[in-house]
C-alpha positions, 0 to 999 in steps of 0.5 A: 366546491363541487365543480372543484372536487369532480375536477379533482375526482376526474383527474385522479381517474385520468392519472390512475389509468395512464399509468397502468393500461399500456402493457410493454413487451420486455425485449431480451437484452444483453446477457452474459454466460460465464462458466467457472473454470476449474483449471488451474495455471500451470505456471509456477508462481515466482518466489516474489509472490510466494514469500510477503515482501516483509520477509523477502530478501533482497540484498542485491538491490539498492532501490531508487534515489540519491543513494547509490553506494555506501561502505558500512565500517566494520564497527558500529559508531555508537554516537551515530547509533545513539542518535539514530535511535533517536531520530527513529523513536521521534519520527518513527515510531508511530508506524513502526514497532521494534519487535513486531509488525504494525502499520509498517514493518518491524526494522528488526533483522533489516540489514539481514534482507535489504541492502543499506542503499535500499534502506536510505532511499526508501526513508529518504523518498518512499514515494519515489521508492513505491512507485518505481521499486518492485520491493517498495510496491509489494511492502505497500500492497502487503501493509495494506496501502499504508504509504510511508511518509516522507520526514524529510530527514537529510542524508546524514539523519537518515545514515544515522537510522542506518547505524541504529538499524544495525544494532537491532 
């Protein structure tokens, strides 16, 4: 028993001595000196950077997707608008509120800011739009990366939602 105690004590002393007796020299390593600059760039911000994407008017852009050209009748088709309203309430109200910003932008006034083709392309294939359309990319950033989900709607259903948006 005494031999085990003495051996353990000797081992403990050796461990303690081996850990703390060496003095290592510190080498000067890599360092970076950074200075803050107070100069502002003289380049003016583009209009796209000054106006939030949800308020930006891009009526001349048609977006990316299968809808290249659409002609709207002067009068609103009330049957189509009613069908579009039902589709909107079923598929879209989880993220979009008519009168206010929510997870996604409000559709109220969308017809004054976006072309009908852009709106339909965004509804039909939001992933493609956020990958290739500048305004859709900016909307994704503005709404904290909350990507619009593809509801797998047909062109006819999307056209009904567009007709509903004309009534807002």
